[in-house]
N, C-alpha and C positions, 0 to 999 in steps of 0.2 A: 504493500500500500504506500502511495506517495502522499505526503502531507505538505501543505503550503501555508506559510504565514505571510500576511501583508502588513507592512509597517507604513503608516502615513506620517511623514516627518516634515519639519521645517528646520532650516539652518540659516542663521543670519549671515555668516561668513564662512568661506571654505577655501582651501588650497590643496588640491590633490596633485602633488608634485609629479611632473613628467621627468623621469630620471635621465631621459635622453637629451635634455636641454641643459646647457652649461653656462652660456653668457647671460642668460636670464632664466628665471624659474617659471616655466610654463605650467599651467594647471590643466589637467584633464577636465572636460566639460561636465562629466558625471563621475562619481566615485567608482574606481575599479573594484574587482572582486576582492583583491587582497586587502583593501581598505575596509570593506564591509565586513569581511571575516574577522579582521583585527578588532573591529568594534564589538562583534559578537563574543569573541574570546574575552575581551575586557569586561563586557557586561556580566558574563558568567563567572569571571575569575579564573577561567581555564586557559591561561596564557600558553601559547605554543602547543596546544592540544591538536594532534594531527587529524582527529576525526572531523574537526570543523571544516577541513578542506574538502570533505565529501559533499558538503552542502552546495546546492546550486542557487544562484541568485540572478535576478533580473531587475534592473533599476530603471525607473521612468521618472520624468520630471525635468526640472531645469531651474535656472537662476535668472533673476531680473536683469542683472548686468555684470560686466567684467570691469575691474579697475586695476590700476597699477600701484603698487606700494614699493617705495624705495627703502629696502631693509638692509641692515648690516648683519652679515652672517659670519659666524666663527667657524673656521675650517681647521682640521687637523686633530691631533691627539692631545687633549687638554688634561693636565694634571695639576695638583695643588702641591707646591713646594715652599716651605718656610713662610706660609701665609700668603704666597703669591700664585696667581694663575700662570702656568707655564704651558706654552704650545710649541712643540718642535724645538725644545731647548731655548726658546726665547720668551721673555716676559710678554704676556698678552697685552698688558696696558703699560705704557711708558715710552720714553724717548728712543729706546734701543730698537724696538720693532713694533710697529703698529699695523703693518699690512696683513697680519694674520686675521684681522677683522675686516672682511671684505664686503663692501656695499654692492648690492645687486638689485635689479629690477625684478619684482615678484608679481606675477599675475594672480589676482584673487577674484573670487566669485562673491556676489552679494545677493542676499534674500532668496534662498532656495526653497523649493517645495518638491519633495521627493516621495515616490511610492516605491518601496523596496520589497520585492517578492523573495522569499526564502523557502527553498524546497529541500525536503529530506526524505530518505527512504525510511521504512519502519525499523531498519537496523540501527539508525542513528540513536545513541543511548541518552542524549541530553535534551531531547525535544521539550519535555515538560519544564525542565530547568531553564531552558532558553526562553520559553514563553513567560515564565514567572519573572525572569531577570529583565525582560523588555517591558512587561506590564507594570512592574514595580521596581524600577532601577534602584540599586543600593548605592549608586555613585553617579556623578555627573558623566554622561556619555559624550564622546567626541567622535567625529567622523573625519579623519584626516589628521591634522596637527592637534596637539593637546588643546590649543585654544579654539579649535573649530567645534564648538558645542553643537549638539543636535538635540532637537526637542521632538519626542515621539508623541504625536497627538492620538494615535489609535493603533492598536494591535489586534488583528483578527485572523482567525484560522479560516481559510477560504478554499473553495474547490472550483474548478472550471465550470462555468455556466453551460458551456457547450464546446464540442470539438468540431472544428470546421476545416474545410479544404479551400485554400485560396488559389484560384486558377490564374488570375491575371495581375491583380494589383492589391496593394495594402496601403492604407493611409494611416500614418502614425501621428496621432494628435500631440503626444508628448515626446520630447527627445528620449532616446534610448540607445542601447548598443545591440548590434546583431553580429553574429560570428562572421568573420571573413570567409568567403566561399558561398555565401547566400546567393542563389541564382538570380541576380537582378540584371535587367537590361541597361538601365540608366546608371552607369558606374561613375557617378559624379559626387560621391559622398566622401568626406575625410575618413581616414582610418587611423587607429591608434594601436600601438603595441604596449600592453601594460601587464603587470603581474597578476597571475591567477592563483599563484601559490608561492609562499615564502617560508622557507624552513631554515632555522638557525641550527648549525651543527658544530660539534666539537669532535674532531677526528672521525668525521663522516657519521657520527651518531647524533640524531636530533636531540636538542636540549629539551628539558621539561620545566625549567623555571628560570627567572631572571638571574638568580644567583650563579648560574652556570656560565653566564656570558663573561668572556674575558677578551684580551687583545687577539687571541688566536681563533676566536669564534668566526666561522664562515657563514655567509648568507647564501643559501641555495635558492635561486629565484627562477620560476618557470613563467615565461611570457607567452602571450597569445595575441593575435591581431584581431581587432574588431572594427566594424563599420559603425560610424556614428550617424544617427538619424536625428536631425534637428527638428524644431517645431514644425508641425504640419508637413511632414515629409511623405512623399508618395513613392512607393516602390513598385516597379513593374517587373514581373518575374518571367524567366524563360521557361520554367516548368512549374507545375502545381506544387504547393507546399502545405503541410499540415500545421494547424495552429490551435491554441487554446484561448478561449474568450473568458475572461474573468470580469464579472459584473459587480460593481459597488453601487452605493446609493446614487452617486452622481456621474460615474464614468464607467466605460468599458475598456479594458486593457486586453489587446490581442497580442499574444506572445507566440511567435513561431516555435513549434515544439523542438525542432532540431537546431535552430539558429538563434533563438531568443534568450537562451540560458547560458550563464557563464559558469 
């Protein structure tokens, strides 16, 4: 049996960092899977739990606008020595070396409204715990950076209203991601490669807690490419595809079965 949760959320500000940008910090238009799973692990207190990567997610919605923030970012390995912050053997603040604190243009999102679908098989052992943690959070939840607070307005367990076959076209009212390879004729949409799984390892063994992280910890990241559909996007297909229609009080969300889940 497949179970699905729908989170209706708002987010005042967000920055979902694109790791492939260097001279400025670009944000993905919607949160990638790794960011959503990280929030769920944080909500339940099950950091680094590998079972959470078995969840499938589909995110819909968008933000009112994008703005630029000129920020100062600290780069390198920072340690505390004799009461002073040291970075790469230089004082972080002072006349000797100040370039370790690098100003950068950061792209940020403003006033977001998101609908996040979370899908699990019946073998997923933390389903009830996850629902409880999202319905009654024990901590302030964030999606993205620590300061990117998210407000969950409603959590509901939901089932598809109907299964449909789309023969020619699909109109996406809200922005979303579709898997690269979706058989569309009008290939004019941007694509993004982002993490769908991030595992921290020591000597090729996944860690289980923050206390295991040290300088030798490696991050094993799996990327996948997705097509981004903006507001009121129309897709025209080369071949028929199957989809699930989820009905809420105000909206209908159509998620292609093969291509709409991350």
